[in-house]
C-alpha positions as CSV (number, residue, x, y, z in Angstrom):
1,M,143.3,6.1,17.0
2,D,143.9,9.2,19.1
3,F,141.6,12.1,18.4
4,Q,139.8,14.9,20.1
5,L,136.5,16.9,19.7
6,R,137.0,20.6,19.8
7,P,135.3,23.8,18.5
8,W,135.9,24.6,14.9
9,R,138.6,27.2,14.0
10,D,138.9,29.5,11.0
11,T,142.3,27.8,10.4
12,D,140.4,24.5,9.7
13,A,139.1,25.6,6.3
14,D,141.8,23.9,4.3
15,S,141.5,20.5,6.1
16,L,137.7,20.7,6.1
17,M,137.6,21.2,2.4
18,R,140.2,18.4,1.8
19,Y,138.3,15.8,3.8
20,A,134.7,16.9,3.0
21,N,135.3,17.1,-0.8
22,N,134.5,13.4,-1.3
23,S,131.5,12.0,-3.2
24,A,131.5,8.9,-0.9
25,I,130.7,11.3,2.0
26,A,128.3,13.6,0.2
27,R,126.2,10.7,-1.1
28,N,125.4,9.7,2.5
29,L,124.4,13.2,3.8
30,R,121.6,15.6,3.2
31,D,121.7,17.8,0.1
32,V,122.7,20.8,2.2
33,F,126.2,19.2,2.2
34,P,127.6,20.2,-1.2
35,H,129.7,18.2,-3.6
36,P,132.1,19.3,-4.8
37,Y,133.0,20.9,-1.4
38,T,134.9,24.1,-2.0
39,L,137.0,26.4,0.2
40,D,134.1,28.8,0.2
41,D,131.8,26.0,1.4
42,A,134.3,25.3,4.2
43,R,134.5,29.0,5.2
44,Q,130.7,29.3,5.2
45,Y,130.3,26.2,7.4
46,L,132.9,27.6,9.9
47,R,131.1,30.9,10.0
48,L,127.8,29.1,10.8
49,C,129.5,27.1,13.5
50,R,130.9,30.3,15.1
51,E,127.6,32.0,15.0
52,A,125.6,29.1,16.3
53,D,123.6,29.3,19.5
54,N,125.6,27.2,21.9
55,S,122.6,26.9,24.2
56,R,120.8,25.0,21.5
57,E,123.6,22.9,19.8
58,L,127.0,21.4,20.0
59,C,129.1,21.4,16.8
60,Y,132.7,20.1,16.9
61,A,135.6,19.3,14.7
62,V,137.0,15.8,15.0
63,E,140.7,16.4,15.2
64,T,143.6,13.9,14.8
65,A,147.2,14.5,14.1
66,G,146.6,18.3,14.4
67,E,144.0,18.6,11.7
68,A,140.2,18.6,11.5
69,V,139.1,15.4,9.7
70,G,135.4,15.3,10.4
71,S,132.4,16.9,12.1
72,V,130.0,15.9,14.8
73,G,127.0,17.8,16.2
74,V,123.9,17.6,18.3
75,F,121.1,20.0,17.6
76,L,118.1,20.6,19.9
77,K,114.6,20.4,18.5
78,T,111.6,22.6,19.4
79,D,107.9,22.5,20.2
80,V,106.7,19.0,21.2
81,N,110.1,17.6,20.3
82,R,111.9,20.0,22.7
83,K,113.2,17.0,24.8
84,C,114.9,15.6,21.7
85,A,118.1,16.4,19.8
86,E,119.3,15.3,16.4
87,L,122.8,13.9,15.9
88,G,124.8,14.5,12.7
89,Y,128.3,13.5,11.8
90,W,130.7,12.7,9.0
91,L,134.3,11.6,9.0
92,G,137.0,11.8,6.4
93,E,137.3,8.5,4.5
94,P,140.9,7.7,5.6
95,F,139.5,7.4,9.1
96,W,136.6,5.0,8.5
97,G,136.7,1.7,10.3
98,K,139.1,2.8,13.0
99,G,136.6,3.4,15.8
100,V,136.9,7.2,15.6
101,G,133.3,7.7,14.4
102,T,131.8,5.5,17.2
103,E,133.9,7.1,19.9
104,A,133.1,10.7,18.6
105,V,129.4,9.9,18.8
106,R,129.7,8.5,22.3
107,R,131.6,11.5,23.5
108,I,129.3,14.1,22.0
109,C,126.1,12.3,23.2
110,S,127.6,12.1,26.7
111,E,128.2,15.8,26.7
112,A,124.8,16.6,25.2
113,F,122.9,14.7,27.9
114,R,124.9,16.4,30.6
115,K,124.5,19.9,29.2
116,F,121.0,19.9,27.8
117,D,117.6,19.1,29.3
118,I,116.9,16.3,26.8
119,E,115.7,12.7,27.0
120,R,116.6,11.5,23.6
121,I,119.1,11.9,20.8
122,Y,118.3,10.5,17.4
123,A,119.9,10.0,14.0
124,E,118.5,9.2,10.5
125,P,121.1,7.5,8.3
126,F,120.1,6.3,4.9
127,A,119.3,2.6,5.1
128,R,122.0,1.7,2.6
129,N,124.7,3.4,4.7
130,T,125.8,0.4,6.7
131,G,128.9,2.0,8.0
132,S,127.0,4.9,9.7
133,R,124.4,2.5,11.0
134,R,127.2,0.3,12.6
135,V,128.7,3.5,14.2
136,L,125.3,4.2,15.8
137,E,124.8,0.6,17.0
138,K,128.3,0.4,18.5
139,A,127.7,3.7,20.3
140,G,124.6,2.3,22.0
141,F,121.8,3.6,19.7
142,T,118.7,1.4,19.0
143,L,117.2,1.0,15.6
144,E,113.6,2.1,16.1
145,G,112.4,1.6,12.5
146,V,112.9,2.0,8.8
147,M,111.2,4.9,7.2
148,R,110.3,3.6,3.7
149,N,110.7,5.9,0.7
150,S,111.4,8.8,3.0
151,V,114.4,10.5,1.3
152,Y,115.2,11.6,-2.2
153,K,118.9,11.7,-2.9
154,N,120.6,11.9,-6.3
155,G,117.4,11.2,-8.2
156,V,116.5,8.1,-6.2
157,V,113.8,7.6,-3.5
158,E,115.3,5.6,-0.7
159,D,114.7,4.3,2.8
160,A,116.2,5.9,5.9
161,C,116.5,4.5,9.4
162,L,115.6,6.0,12.7
163,Y,118.0,5.3,15.5
164,A,117.8,6.7,19.0
165,L,119.7,6.8,22.3
166,L,117.8,7.6,25.5
167,K,119.3,9.5,28.5
168,D,118.9,6.5,30.8
169,E,120.7,4.2,28.3
170,I,123.9,6.1,28.0
171,Q,127.1,5.2,29.7
172,Y,128.7,8.6,30.4
173,I,132.2,9.4,29.4
174,G,134.5,11.8,31.3
């Protein structure tokens, strides 16, 4: 499926709300991602992306057929973790299983390793989120471990996984 990564635009608010307002997405993300996802939530997110420090993060819309259908970002850490960055992403449900998530992760990680002085990009999907775990594995990430009882989501204590991709493991794109 053809898609591109690009900066978020104010005009993305409607499509952002439409694809993000899905309990199947919200149940697999941190509580900061609201459900229901309103137009105000979309506008607030777009404002945060515009105001972000581009020297410390990448935050892109996943666009296909002229509309934003997901989000992918890499966020640098600080202190003793300053050579690390965290990856976060979600994709509208109609686009699951089409290779878009995997390729979006590959592209942003390639860009992040070129742009930033980092050695490692990691992600922490919930252990039960097999789709997201498969995206990471297909993008070259290694499962480093399971963090038992490490997250509390919707009234349930659950496991999360720690995946990482090192700079010397990536096959650069572009």
